[in-house]
SESE-215695 format. One record per residue (C-alpha): chain; residue number from 1; x negated, y negated, z negated. Coordinates in pm, 1 decimal. Example, Ala and Ser with C-alpha at 12.3 -4.5 7.8 and 13.67 -1.06 7.14 Angstrom:
<recs>
- A 1 -1230.0 450.0 -780.0
- A 2 -1367.0 106.0 -714.0
</recs>
This chain:
<recs>
- A 1 -10643.0 -10256.2 -10577.3
- A 2 -10714.0 -10330.9 -10210.9
- A 3 -11085.3 -10242.4 -10234.5
- A 4 -10992.1 -9882.3 -10154.5
- A 5 -10896.3 -9994.5 -9804.0
- A 6 -11230.7 -10156.1 -9723.4
- A 7 -11457.2 -9959.1 -9494.7
- A 8 -11732.2 -9784.7 -9700.9
- A 9 -12094.8 -9847.0 -9621.5
- A 10 -12433.7 -9720.8 -9742.8
- A 11 -12738.7 -9945.4 -9707.6
- A 12 -12539.0 -10161.5 -9469.3
- A 13 -12450.9 -9863.7 -9248.7
- A 14 -12071.1 -9811.3 -9206.2
- A 15 -11957.8 -9462.8 -9302.9
- A 16 -11624.5 -9471.2 -9124.4
- A 17 -11758.9 -9251.6 -8842.8
- A 18 -11839.2 -8979.2 -9096.2
- A 19 -11485.7 -8997.5 -9235.3
- A 20 -11351.1 -8968.7 -8882.2
- A 21 -11570.5 -8670.5 -8786.6
- A 22 -11552.5 -8481.8 -9115.0
- A 23 -11200.9 -8330.0 -9060.6
- A 24 -11327.5 -8151.6 -8748.7
- A 25 -11583.8 -7968.7 -8962.7
- A 26 -11305.2 -7814.2 -9170.2
- A 27 -11148.2 -7636.3 -8872.0
- A 28 -11274.4 -7276.6 -8838.1
- A 29 -11443.5 -7211.2 -8508.1
- A 30 -11350.5 -6886.9 -8327.8
- A 31 -11614.9 -6621.8 -8354.4
- A 32 -11714.9 -6335.2 -8129.6
- A 33 -11510.4 -6076.9 -8319.5
- A 34 -11213.7 -5914.4 -8153.1
- A 35 -11000.9 -5945.4 -8465.3
- A 36 -10997.6 -6306.8 -8594.5
- A 37 -11014.8 -6394.9 -8959.6
- A 38 -10730.0 -6524.1 -9172.7
- A 39 -10827.2 -6889.9 -9135.0
- A 40 -10853.7 -6862.5 -8757.9
- A 41 -10519.3 -6685.3 -8741.3
- A 42 -10358.2 -6954.0 -8959.2
- A 43 -10510.9 -7227.3 -8747.0
- A 44 -10386.5 -7067.2 -8424.3
- A 45 -10036.9 -7027.0 -8571.1
- A 46 -10028.8 -7390.8 -8682.1
- A 47 -10151.8 -7522.0 -8347.6
- A 48 -9896.7 -7311.4 -8160.0
- A 49 -9616.9 -7436.7 -8386.7
- A 50 -9720.1 -7801.7 -8342.1
- A 51 -9753.4 -7760.1 -7965.2
- A 52 -9403.3 -7606.3 -7935.4
- A 53 -9249.2 -7885.1 -8141.9
- A 54 -9419.9 -8159.1 -7941.5
- A 55 -9335.7 -8003.4 -7603.3
- A 56 -8959.2 -7971.4 -7676.3
- A 57 -8862.8 -8320.6 -7552.9
- A 58 -9097.5 -8301.0 -7247.9
- A 59 -9037.8 -8165.7 -6901.2
- A 60 -9287.6 -7931.4 -6734.9
- A 61 -9466.8 -8232.8 -6587.8
- A 62 -9553.2 -8350.7 -6937.2
- A 63 -9695.8 -8016.2 -7051.6
- A 64 -10035.8 -8118.1 -6913.6
- A 65 -10047.9 -8362.7 -7208.3
- A 66 -10024.4 -8075.0 -7459.1
- A 67 -10396.0 -8071.6 -7541.9
- A 68 -10410.0 -8449.8 -7600.6
- A 69 -10094.6 -8465.2 -7814.7
- A 70 -10178.6 -8153.8 -8019.7
- A 71 -10536.0 -8271.9 -8083.1
- A 72 -10407.3 -8614.7 -8192.1
- A 73 -10155.2 -8449.7 -8423.4
- A 74 -10418.2 -8228.4 -8587.2
- A 75 -10657.6 -8525.6 -8625.3
- A 76 -10396.0 -8752.6 -8788.6
- A 77 -10272.7 -8469.4 -9010.9
- A 78 -10617.2 -8386.9 -9145.5
- A 79 -10722.6 -8750.6 -9188.4
- A 80 -10401.9 -8843.3 -9370.4
- A 81 -10417.2 -8542.9 -9605.1
- A 82 -10788.6 -8576.7 -9681.6
- A 83 -10729.3 -8941.7 -9766.2
- A 84 -10514.9 -8836.8 -10062.7
- A 85 -10813.8 -8674.2 -10235.3
- A 86 -10992.5 -8881.7 -10504.8
- A 87 -11290.7 -9096.0 -10400.3
- A 88 -11214.0 -9064.3 -10029.4
- A 89 -11148.4 -9320.5 -9756.6
- A 90 -10846.4 -9300.1 -9529.8
- A 91 -10928.7 -9444.6 -9183.6
- A 92 -10559.4 -9445.7 -9083.6
- A 93 -10491.3 -9721.9 -9338.4
- A 94 -10678.4 -9955.0 -9100.6
- A 95 -10449.0 -10128.5 -8853.2
- A 96 -10735.5 -10172.3 -8606.5
- A 97 -10793.1 -9797.5 -8583.8
- A 98 -10424.2 -9713.4 -8549.7
- A 99 -10386.3 -9969.3 -8273.6
- A 100 -10696.8 -9826.7 -8104.3
- A 101 -10517.8 -9490.9 -8098.9
- A 102 -10173.3 -9619.4 -8005.6
- A 103 -10248.6 -9876.9 -7736.4
- A 104 -10451.5 -9663.5 -7487.6
- A 105 -10211.7 -9368.0 -7511.7
- A 106 -9904.7 -9592.4 -7471.1
- A 107 -10071.5 -9763.1 -7175.1
- A 108 -10150.2 -9425.4 -7020.6
- A 109 -9783.0 -9321.2 -7042.1
- A 110 -9678.4 -9656.3 -6889.7
- A 111 -9925.8 -9633.9 -6604.2
- A 112 -9818.2 -9272.6 -6538.9
- A 113 -9462.6 -9388.0 -6489.2
- A 114 -9558.8 -9684.9 -6271.2
- A 115 -9771.2 -9457.0 -6051.7
- A 116 -9528.0 -9165.5 -6014.2
- A 117 -9189.4 -9339.3 -6018.1
- A 118 -9227.3 -9718.9 -6017.4
- A 119 -8862.0 -9793.6 -5940.9
- A 120 -8734.0 -9581.0 -6230.3
- A 121 -8991.9 -9724.0 -6473.7
- A 122 -8907.1 -10081.6 -6380.2
- A 123 -8535.6 -9992.5 -6388.7
- A 124 -8565.2 -9941.9 -6766.1
- A 125 -8608.3 -10317.8 -6799.3
- A 126 -8257.4 -10382.4 -6670.3
- A 127 -7968.3 -10158.2 -6782.8
- A 128 -7714.5 -10066.5 -6515.4
- A 129 -7401.2 -10277.4 -6506.8
- A 130 -7555.3 -10585.4 -6671.9
- A 131 -7363.2 -10908.5 -6604.5
- A 132 -7550.2 -11148.1 -6378.7
- A 133 -7586.6 -11436.1 -6627.8
- A 134 -7750.6 -11201.0 -6882.1
- A 135 -8010.0 -11051.7 -6642.8
- A 136 -8297.6 -11294.8 -6724.4
- A 137 -8243.4 -11263.6 -7101.2
- A 138 -8219.2 -10882.9 -7090.6
- A 139 -8532.4 -10848.5 -6879.1
- A 140 -8718.8 -11064.2 -7129.3
- A 141 -8584.2 -10868.9 -7426.7
- A 142 -8658.4 -10528.4 -7271.4
- A 143 -9009.5 -10636.9 -7169.0
- A 144 -9078.1 -10756.0 -7523.1
- A 145 -8950.2 -10432.3 -7673.0
- A 146 -9168.9 -10237.4 -7428.7
- A 147 -9483.5 -10433.5 -7510.3
- A 148 -9425.8 -10413.8 -7886.2
- A 149 -9421.6 -10032.3 -7890.8
- A 150 -9794.0 -9976.7 -7958.4
- A 151 -9786.8 -10243.9 -8228.7
- A 152 -9489.4 -10070.9 -8391.3
- A 153 -9671.1 -9736.6 -8380.6
- A 154 -9979.3 -9875.2 -8549.2
- A 155 -9798.3 -10086.6 -8809.1
- A 156 -9564.6 -9800.1 -8906.4
- A 157 -9851.7 -9560.6 -8976.4
- A 158 -10059.3 -9825.2 -9155.2
- A 159 -9776.3 -9958.9 -9372.2
- A 160 -9651.3 -9617.5 -9489.3
- A 161 -9995.1 -9490.1 -9586.6
- A 162 -10105.5 -9818.0 -9744.2
- A 163 -9789.2 -9842.6 -9955.6
- A 164 -9828.8 -9485.8 -10077.5
- A 165 -10191.0 -9532.3 -10175.3
- A 166 -10110.0 -9854.9 -10362.9
- A 167 -9824.5 -9687.7 -10551.7
- A 168 -10046.2 -9396.2 -10653.7
- A 169 -10318.7 -9631.3 -10777.4
- A 170 -10073.7 -9851.8 -10968.9
- A 171 -9904.8 -9559.3 -11145.4
- A 172 -10233.7 -9381.9 -11219.2
- A 173 -10372.7 -9705.4 -11368.8
- A 174 -10058.3 -9740.6 -11584.1
- A 175 -10094.9 -9375.5 -11696.6
- A 176 -10452.5 -9430.1 -11816.1
- A 177 -10374.9 -9761.7 -11986.9
- A 178 -10062.9 -9631.8 -12166.3
- A 179 -10228.2 -9310.3 -12286.0
- A 180 -10382.7 -9471.7 -12595.6
- A 181 -10087.1 -9704.0 -12663.7
- A 182 -9776.5 -9500.3 -12592.5
- A 183 -9860.0 -9134.1 -12521.0
- A 184 -9496.7 -9037.8 -12456.6
- A 185 -9455.0 -9306.6 -12189.2
- A 186 -9793.3 -9206.8 -12045.7
- A 187 -9672.2 -8847.3 -11999.7
- A 188 -9362.7 -8979.0 -11823.0
- A 189 -9570.9 -9189.0 -11585.4
- A 190 -9794.9 -8884.0 -11527.5
- A 191 -9492.3 -8679.0 -11424.7
- A 192 -9389.2 -8961.9 -11190.7
- A 193 -9741.5 -8967.1 -11050.9
- A 194 -9732.0 -8594.9 -10973.6
- A 195 -9398.2 -8629.5 -10798.7
- A 196 -9523.4 -8928.8 -10604.4
- A 197 -9832.5 -8736.1 -10497.0
- A 198 -9614.7 -8456.2 -10358.4
- A 199 -9406.7 -8719.3 -10179.3
- A 200 -9720.3 -8875.6 -10030.1
- A 201 -9835.7 -8538.2 -9899.3
- A 202 -9503.0 -8510.7 -9719.2
- A 203 -9528.8 -8869.3 -9592.7
- A 204 -9879.9 -8805.4 -9461.5
- A 205 -9756.0 -8508.7 -9257.3
- A 206 -9434.4 -8677.4 -9141.1
- A 207 -9608.4 -8996.5 -9029.2
- A 208 -9861.5 -8798.8 -8821.9
- A 209 -9573.1 -8610.7 -8661.7
- A 210 -9367.5 -8927.4 -8597.4
- A 211 -9664.4 -9105.1 -8438.2
- A 212 -9724.8 -8825.1 -8186.7
- A 213 -9351.5 -8754.1 -8134.9
- A 214 -9283.1 -9115.8 -8033.5
- A 215 -9573.2 -9100.4 -7789.9
- A 216 -9424.2 -8787.8 -7636.1
- A 217 -9086.4 -8963.2 -7604.8
- A 218 -9252.2 -9259.2 -7432.9
- A 219 -9418.5 -9011.0 -7199.6
- A 220 -9086.8 -8841.8 -7121.9
- A 221 -8939.8 -9178.6 -7018.3
- A 222 -9213.5 -9214.7 -6756.5
- A 223 -9218.5 -8867.9 -6603.4
</recs>
């Protein structure tokens, strides 16, 4: 069951780069026509909608991150959705890749705060009005919670997508096995499989949004 999460290779050459670059080929590129086509119009509408939603919790200082956050959102959205197709590989089920996305962006938000307002950023480690005996323990706890943020981002995305893929494979296997033994039960499991697939499409979109939204909230804390 876990073979689907192993990185595919052909003649010893890893194909994960192809799976990472393929979603970009699906995006329609703007042409030279004055009136854009339907796909380009739909793409522009979706990008504008995503950008507005991501910029809501940010001040004007954070709007310069719009391109980075929107591009990350579109990338995660396409990769997660394409991974639900049969005989495909989902790179976002790999914890190493999710951490490679989460850690640099989280570190960038942290360094932005330390550069622009170091006293305010360090002040988050010690809430105002803390009793003196609790200061060392609270600083340790707040520092740990700060350092664990990129790990939480990566593990959340990996765990949700991995669990969904495993459930789909388990129920689809049960549907095929029960078809010759108990057709009525097989039809019931098929209905459950269809409902689960719809749920996983929603989970793929929600997890991409949550990943980028939390990054924007971390950014807002530091600007």
